[in-house]
MIDOSE-1310 file (N, C-alpha, C; in nm, 2 decimals, decimal comma, always signed):
residues 141
mvkv	+3,79/+5,76/-3,19/+3,78/+5,79/-3,32/+3,71/+5,94/-3,35; +3,63/+5,94/-3,25/+3,54/+6,07/-3,27/+3,65/+6,20/-3,24; +3,74/+6,18/-3,15/+3,82/+6,31/-3,12/+3,92/+6,33/-3,25; +3,95/+6,23/-3,33/+4,03/+6,22/-3,43/+3,96/+6,30/-3,54
sclg	+3,85/+6,25/-3,56/+3,76/+6,30/-3,67/+3,73/+6,47/-3,66; +3,71/+6,50/-3,53/+3,67/+6,61/-3,46/+3,80/+6,73/-3,51; +3,91/+6,67/-3,47/+4,04/+6,75/-3,52/+4,09/+6,77/-3,66; +4,02/+6,65/-3,73/+4,04/+6,66/-3,88/+3,94/+6,78/-3,94
vval	+3,82/+6,76/-3,89/+3,71/+6,89/-3,94/+3,77/+7,03/-3,88; +3,82/+7,03/-3,75/+3,87/+7,16/-3,73/+3,99/+7,21/-3,81; +4,09/+7,13/-3,83/+4,20/+7,13/-3,93/+4,15/+7,19/-4,05; +4,05/+7,12/-4,11/+4,01/+7,17/-4,25/+3,94/+7,32/-4,23
lamt	+3,87/+7,34/-4,15/+3,80/+7,45/-4,13/+3,91/+7,58/-4,11; +4,01/+7,53/-4,04/+4,12/+7,65/-4,03/+4,20/+7,67/-4,16; +4,22/+7,58/-4,25/+4,29/+7,61/-4,35/+4,20/+7,66/-4,46; +4,07/+7,68/-4,47/+3,98/+7,71/-4,56/+3,96/+7,87/-4,57
pvgm	+3,95/+7,92/-4,68/+3,93/+8,09/-4,67/+3,80/+8,10/-4,60; +3,83/+8,26/-4,56/+3,72/+8,30/-4,47/+3,60/+8,32/-4,56; +3,60/+8,34/-4,68/+3,47/+8,36/-4,77/+3,44/+8,20/-4,83; +3,37/+8,13/-4,72/+3,32/+7,99/-4,77/+3,23/+8,01/-4,88
anan	+3,15/+8,10/-4,88/+3,05/+8,09/-5,00/+3,13/+8,09/-5,13; +3,24/+8,17/-5,17/+3,29/+8,15/-5,28/+3,41/+8,02/-5,30; +3,41/+7,95/-5,19/+3,51/+7,80/-5,19/+3,44/+7,72/-5,30; +3,56/+7,66/-5,38/+3,51/+7,56/-5,43/+3,53/+7,42/-5,34
isag	+3,41/+7,38/-5,32/+3,42/+7,26/-5,25/+3,36/+7,11/-5,32; +3,44/+7,03/-5,30/+3,37/+6,88/-5,35/+3,40/+6,77/-5,26; +3,30/+6,68/-5,26/+3,29/+6,57/-5,14/+3,25/+6,44/-5,23; +3,29/+6,35/-5,16/+3,29/+6,21/-5,23/+3,32/+6,10/-5,15
lgyd	+3,34/+5,97/-5,22/+3,39/+5,86/-5,15/+3,54/+5,82/-5,23; +3,60/+5,77/-5,14/+3,75/+5,70/-5,18/+3,80/+5,61/-5,12; +3,92/+5,57/-5,15/+3,98/+5,45/-5,10/+4,13/+5,51/-5,05; +4,15/+5,53/-4,92/+4,27/+5,58/-4,85/+4,31/+5,51/-4,74
ntvs	+4,37/+5,39/-4,74/+4,40/+5,28/-4,67/+4,28/+5,21/-4,61; +4,14/+5,26/-4,63/+4,02/+5,20/-4,62/+3,93/+5,30/-4,69; +3,82/+5,26/-4,69/+3,70/+5,35/-4,77/+3,67/+5,44/-4,69; +3,69/+5,55/-4,74/+3,66/+5,69/-4,66/+3,57/+5,78/-4,74
asie	+3,52/+5,89/-4,68/+3,45/+6,02/-4,70/+3,58/+6,12/-4,73; +3,55/+6,17/-4,86/+3,66/+6,28/-4,88/+3,60/+6,41/-4,93; +3,68/+6,50/-4,88/+3,61/+6,64/-4,89/+3,76/+6,72/-4,94; +3,72/+6,82/-5,04/+3,85/+6,88/-5,09/+3,79/+7,03/-5,10
vddv	+3,86/+7,13/-5,03/+3,83/+7,27/-5,06/+3,93/+7,35/-5,15; +3,88/+7,42/-5,27/+3,97/+7,50/-5,32/+4,08/+7,44/-5,40; +4,06/+7,29/-5,42/+4,17/+7,24/-5,50/+4,29/+7,21/-5,43; +4,29/+7,26/-5,31/+4,43/+7,27/-5,22/+4,42/+7,19/-5,08
vnls	+4,31/+7,17/-5,02/+4,29/+7,15/-4,90/+4,22/+7,00/-4,91; +4,26/+6,89/-4,87/+4,20/+6,75/-4,86/+4,19/+6,70/-4,74; +4,07/+6,64/-4,71/+4,04/+6,56/-4,58/+3,97/+6,45/-4,65; +4,03/+6,33/-4,57/+3,96/+6,21/-4,58/+3,93/+6,14/-4,46
vstd	+3,81/+6,09/-4,42/+3,76/+6,04/-4,28/+3,71/+5,91/-4,31; +3,75/+5,80/-4,22/+3,68/+5,67/-4,23/+3,66/+5,64/-4,07; +3,61/+5,53/-4,05/+3,59/+5,49/-3,89/+3,71/+5,44/-3,82; +3,82/+5,43/-3,88/+3,96/+5,43/-3,82/+4,07/+5,48/-3,87
afsf	+4,02/+5,57/-3,95/+4,17/+5,65/-3,99/+4,11/+5,80/-4,03; +4,22/+5,87/-4,08/+4,18/+6,02/-4,11/+4,33/+6,06/-4,18; +4,31/+6,15/-4,30/+4,42/+6,21/-4,33/+4,36/+6,34/-4,39; +4,49/+6,44/-4,35/+4,47/+6,58/-4,38/+4,58/+6,63/-4,48
dyhf	+4,57/+6,70/-4,60/+4,67/+6,72/-4,68/+4,64/+6,88/-4,74; +4,78/+6,95/-4,78/+4,77/+7,06/-4,82/+4,84/+7,05/-4,95; +4,78/+7,10/-5,05/+4,86/+7,07/-5,21/+4,92/+7,22/-5,21; +5,06/+7,22/-5,21/+5,12/+7,36/-5,24/+5,17/+7,37/-5,34
mqge	+5,19/+7,28/-5,46/+5,23/+7,29/-5,58/+5,13/+7,22/-5,69; +5,10/+7,29/-5,78/+5,00/+7,25/-5,88/+5,04/+7,28/-6,04; +5,00/+7,20/-6,12/+4,99/+7,24/-6,27/+4,88/+7,18/-6,33; +4,82/+7,23/-6,45/+4,73/+7,20/-6,51/+4,76/+7,18/-6,66
lqgt	+4,63/+7,06/-6,70/+4,65/+7,03/-6,83/+4,49/+7,06/-6,88; +4,46/+7,11/-6,96/+4,35/+7,14/-7,03/+4,30/+7,08/-7,16; +4,22/+6,99/-7,15/+4,17/+6,90/-7,29/+4,06/+6,95/-7,32; +4,00/+6,89/-7,42/+3,89/+6,91/-7,49/+3,77/+6,85/-7,39
ylhi	+3,80/+6,73/-7,35/+3,69/+6,69/-7,24/+3,72/+6,67/-7,11; +3,86/+6,67/-7,09/+3,91/+6,65/-6,96/+4,00/+6,79/-6,88; +3,97/+6,78/-6,76/+4,06/+6,90/-6,71/+4,15/+6,83/-6,60; +4,27/+6,82/-6,60/+4,36/+6,76/-6,53/+4,45/+6,84/-6,47
vnyv	+4,44/+6,81/-6,31/+4,53/+6,89/-6,24/+4,61/+6,78/-6,17; +4,76/+6,83/-6,17/+4,86/+6,77/-6,09/+4,91/+6,84/-5,99; +4,94/+6,77/-5,86/+4,96/+6,83/-5,75/+5,08/+6,77/-5,66; +5,15/+6,83/-5,59/+5,22/+6,78/-5,48/+5,19/+6,85/-5,34
gagv	+5,20/+6,78/-5,24/+5,17/+6,85/-5,11/+5,22/+6,79/-4,98; +5,18/+6,84/-4,88/+5,22/+6,76/-4,75/+5,11/+6,74/-4,67; +5,11/+6,63/-4,60/+4,99/+6,60/-4,50/+5,04/+6,52/-4,40; +4,93/+6,50/-4,29/+4,95/+6,41/-4,19/+4,83/+6,29/-4,19
fydv	+4,85/+6,17/-4,13/+4,76/+6,06/-4,13/+4,75/+6,00/-3,99; +4,66/+5,96/-3,96/+4,64/+5,87/-3,82/+4,57/+5,76/-3,87; +4,60/+5,62/-3,84/+4,53/+5,50/-3,89/+4,53/+5,40/-3,74; +4,43/+5,33/-3,74/+4,43/+5,23/-3,63/+4,43/+5,08/-3,71
ssen	+4,54/+5,02/-3,70/+4,57/+4,91/-3,79/+4,46/+4,78/-3,73; +4,46/+4,69/-3,80/+4,36/+4,57/-3,77/+4,42/+4,51/-3,62; +4,53/+4,54/-3,58/+4,57/+4,48/-3,46/+4,53/+4,59/-3,34; +4,49/+4,69/-3,38/+4,44/+4,79/-3,27/+4,56/+4,89/-3,24
eeey	+4,66/+4,86/-3,30/+4,79/+4,97/-3,30/+4,77/+5,10/-3,38; +4,80/+5,19/-3,30/+4,79/+5,31/-3,36/+4,91/+5,37/-3,43; +4,87/+5,43/-3,57/+4,99/+5,43/-3,65/+4,94/+5,60/-3,69; +5,07/+5,69/-3,71/+5,04/+5,81/-3,74/+5,19/+5,86/-3,80
girm	+5,15/+5,97/-3,87/+5,30/+6,05/-3,95/+5,27/+6,14/-4,04; +5,37/+6,16/-4,13/+5,34/+6,27/-4,22/+5,37/+6,18/-4,35; +5,33/+6,25/-4,46/+5,31/+6,20/-4,58/+5,33/+6,30/-4,69; +5,37/+6,27/-4,83/+5,38/+6,38/-4,90/+5,29/+6,32/-5,06
pmgf	+5,17/+6,38/-5,03/+5,08/+6,32/-5,17/+5,13/+6,38/-5,28; +5,13/+6,30/-5,40/+5,15/+6,32/-5,53/+5,04/+6,26/-5,60; +4,98/+6,35/-5,69/+4,87/+6,30/-5,77/+4,81/+6,36/-5,87; +4,69/+6,34/-5,91/+4,62/+6,40/-6,02/+4,46/+6,40/-5,99
diqf	+4,40/+6,53/-6,03/+4,25/+6,55/-6,02/+4,22/+6,57/-6,15; +4,11/+6,47/-6,17/+4,05/+6,44/-6,33/+3,92/+6,50/-6,34; +3,91/+6,62/-6,38/+3,73/+6,66/-6,40/+3,68/+6,61/-6,52; +3,61/+6,51/-6,52/+3,54/+6,44/-6,65/+3,42/+6,49/-6,66
akqa	+3,34/+6,56/-6,59/+3,21/+6,62/-6,60/+3,21/+6,75/-6,53; +3,10/+6,84/-6,59/+3,11/+6,97/-6,51/+3,10/+6,94/-6,36; +3,04/+6,87/-6,30/+3,01/+6,85/-6,13/+3,06/+6,70/-6,11; +3,17/+6,67/-6,16/+3,22/+6,53/-6,11/+3,37/+6,53/-6,15
kgyi	+3,46/+6,48/-6,06/+3,57/+6,45/-6,07/+3,65/+6,33/-6,01; +3,76/+6,29/-6,04/+3,82/+6,17/-5,97/+3,97/+6,20/-5,96; +4,01/+6,14/-5,86/+4,14/+6,17/-5,81/+4,22/+6,04/-5,79; +4,34/+6,02/-5,82/+4,45/+5,92/-5,76/+4,60/+5,98/-5,75
qihp	+4,64/+5,92/-5,64/+4,74/+5,97/-5,56/+4,84/+5,85/-5,52; +4,97/+5,89/-5,52/+5,06/+5,80/-5,43/+5,13/+5,88/-5,33; +5,15/+5,84/-5,20/+5,20/+5,91/-5,11/+5,32/+5,83/-5,03; +5,43/+5,88/-5,02/+5,54/+5,83/-4,94/+5,51/+5,88/-4,80
elyi	+5,52/+5,78/-4,70/+5,45/+5,80/-4,55/+5,59/+5,81/-4,47; +5,59/+5,87/-4,35/+5,69/+5,86/-4,25/+5,61/+5,81/-4,12; +5,61/+5,69/-4,09/+5,55/+5,63/-3,96/+5,62/+5,68/-3,84; +5,55/+5,73/-3,75/+5,61/+5,77/-3,61/+5,54/+5,67/-3,51
sdes	+5,62/+5,59/-3,45/+5,55/+5,50/-3,34/+5,57/+5,55/-3,20; +5,48/+5,52/-3,12/+5,48/+5,54/-2,96/+5,54/+5,44/-2,90; +5,56/+5,32/-2,98/+5,61/+5,19/-2,90/+5,76/+5,18/-2,92; +5,80/+5,23/-3,03/+5,95/+5,22/-3,03/+6,02/+5,35/-3,11
dnle	+6,15/+5,34/-3,09/+6,21/+5,48/-3,12/+6,24/+5,48/-3,26; +6,20/+5,37/-3,37/+6,21/+5,37/-3,50/+6,14/+5,44/-3,58; +6,18/+5,50/-3,68/+6,08/+5,56/-3,79/+6,07/+5,47/-3,90; +5,96/+5,45/-3,96/+5,93/+5,38/-4,04/+5,90/+5,44/-4,20
lglg	+5,94/+5,40/-4,32/+5,90/+5,45/-4,44/+5,80/+5,37/-4,50; +5,72/+5,42/-4,59/+5,61/+5,36/-4,63/+5,55/+5,41/-4,76; +5,47/+5,34/-4,83/+5,43/+5,42/-4,96/+5,28/+5,38/-4,95; +5,19/+5,48/-4,98/+5,05/+5,46/-4,99/+4,99/+5,48/-5,09
wsmg	+4,88/+5,47/-5,11/+4,78/+5,52/-5,23/+4,64/+5,56/-5,21; +4,58/+5,65/-5,25/+4,42/+5,64/-5,28/+4,37/+5,71/-5,40; +4,24/+5,67/-5,41/+4,17/+5,71/-5,54/+4,02/+5,73/-5,49; +3,96/+5,79/-5,57/+3,82/+5,80/-5,53/+3,74/+5,90/-5,65
vryv	+3,62/+5,93/-5,61/+3,53/+6,03/-5,69/+3,48/+6,12/-5,60; +3,46/+6,27/-5,68/+3,39/+6,35/-5,58/+3,28/+6,41/-5,68; +3,22/+6,47/-5,60/+3,10/+6,56/-5,68/+3,12/+6,70/-5,64; +3,13/+6,78/-5,72/+3,18/+6,93/-5,73/+3,06/+7,03/-5,71
f	+3,06/+7,08/-5,61/+2,93/+7,19/-5,55/+2,95/+7,32/-5,61
């Protein structure tokens, strides 16, 4: 799993802007197949890492709703995931996250998303479709 986590961090750094000092970074805890640490950069790059899974998403389409007390961003993206199931079977594939980022305080926001998934298996030639979800809370730096 250490190799997988390192690959996720390298992928995150490769997608971030050169000027990290000006990047909008948020980090927190969430649930994405399991309890995981979550990092978001500039509201478009999302990385979730746990002890037995990771996911990496890029949000390519966004919309905004600005309210008096809430700032809501809806998004659609593309991503990859890797997971070791309870039977020690490796699962990986691609996914399409769709969800909402809800900033409810100056330095706090939550997120909720669903993501259709396409599982790719080493053990068989079959592709499987699935539907996952995630949610969590992040601190905005």
